[in-house]
C-alpha positions in Angstrom: 1.2 -5.7 22.8 2.3 -6.5 19.3 4.0 -3.6 17.5 3.0 -2.7 13.9 5.0 -0.6 11.5 3.6 0.6 8.2 5.7 1.5 5.2 5.4 2.0 1.4 3.4 5.2 1.3 4.3 8.1 -0.9 3.2 10.3 -3.9 1.8 8.6 -6.9 -0.1 9.8 -10.0 -3.7 8.8 -10.6 -3.8 5.4 -12.2 -0.6 4.4 -10.6 0.2 1.7 -8.0 1.7 1.4 -4.5 2.2 -1.5 -2.2 1.9 -0.9 1.5 3.6 -3.2 4.1 2.7 -3.8 7.8 5.6 -5.4 9.7 4.7 -7.0 13.0 7.1 -7.5 15.9 5.9 -11.0 16.4 4.0 -13.8 14.8 0.9 -12.9 13.0 -0.2 -16.5 12.4 -2.8 -16.5 15.3 -4.2 -13.0 14.8 -7.9 -13.3 14.3 -8.2 -10.4 11.8 -5.7 -8.0 10.4 -6.8 -5.0 8.4 -6.0 -1.8 6.7 -7.8 1.4 7.6 -7.5 5.0 6.2 -8.3 8.4 7.5 -8.3 12.0 6.1 -8.6 15.2 8.1 -12.1 15.9 9.2 -13.4 12.3 8.6 -13.6 9.2 10.6 -11.2 6.3 10.1 -12.7 3.8 7.7 -12.0 0.1 6.9 -10.3 -0.4 3.6 -9.7 -4.2 3.7 -9.1 -7.0 6.2 -8.0 -10.6 6.2 -8.8 -13.3 8.7 -6.6 -16.0 10.3 -8.0 -18.5 7.7 -7.4 -16.2 4.7 -10.9 -14.7 4.1 -10.8 -11.2 2.8 -13.2 -8.3 2.9 -13.0 -5.0 1.0 -14.7 -1.6 1.1 -16.9 -1.1 -2.0 -14.7 1.9 -3.0 -11.6 -0.3 -3.4 -13.0 -3.6 -4.7 -11.3 -4.7 -7.9 -8.4 -2.3 -7.3 -6.8 -3.2 -4.0 -5.6 -6.6 -2.8 -4.9 -7.5 0.8 -2.5 -10.4 1.7 -0.2 -11.6 4.4 3.0 -13.6 4.7 3.0 -15.4 8.0 6.6 -16.5 7.6 7.7 -12.8 7.3 5.1 -11.5 9.9 4.0 -9.0 7.4 0.7 -7.9 5.9 0.4 -6.1 2.5 -2.0 -3.9 0.6 -1.4 -3.8 -3.1 -3.1 -0.7 -4.5 -3.7 -0.4 -8.2 -5.6 2.1 -10.3 -5.2 4.7 -7.6 -7.5 7.7 -7.5 -7.2 11.1 -5.8 -10.0 9.9 -3.4 -7.6 7.3 -2.1 -5.4 10.0 -0.6 -5.2 9.3 3.2 -3.1 8.1 6.0 -3.3 4.3 6.0 -3.1 2.4 9.2 -2.5 -1.3 10.0 -4.6 -3.0 12.6 -4.4 -6.4 14.4 -7.5 -7.8 16.2 -6.9 -10.8 18.4 -10.6 -11.7 18.4 -13.3 -12.2 21.1 -11.6 -15.1 22.8 -8.4 -13.1 23.6 -7.8 -10.5 26.3 -5.1 -8.8 24.2 -5.9 -5.3 23.1 -6.1 -4.4 19.4 -2.9 -3.0 18.0 -2.4 -0.1 15.5 0.5 1.1 13.5 1.7 4.7 13.3 0.3 5.2 9.7 1.8 5.8 6.3 0.7 8.7 4.0 -0.5 7.9 0.5 -1.0 10.9 -1.8 -2.6 10.5 -5.2 -2.1 13.6 -7.3 -1.2 14.7 -10.8 
């Protein structure tokens, strides 16, 4: 089971920026899909953005144009650049690794990092 560790969360004012990092314990080159999810108390965890093994990206409508997902295979790290942050972006952000339908490996989740957008 690959281990994932998120970092980069914190308190930021509306309109500000943060960059989240997800460091993996091993190679991420072959991971089918990696993604960022977020969750607030009382609501279900939702997809923010993901990126496939061939570099295709997908974003939730609520973050399109503001967030950018990327990964550095050499550093075994995935990133989420968050710009123009809004109070509605406040949540615990989780990193996920999905090995795909041809693998028996279980999906992996990080422990989460808290992002608070407030003035």
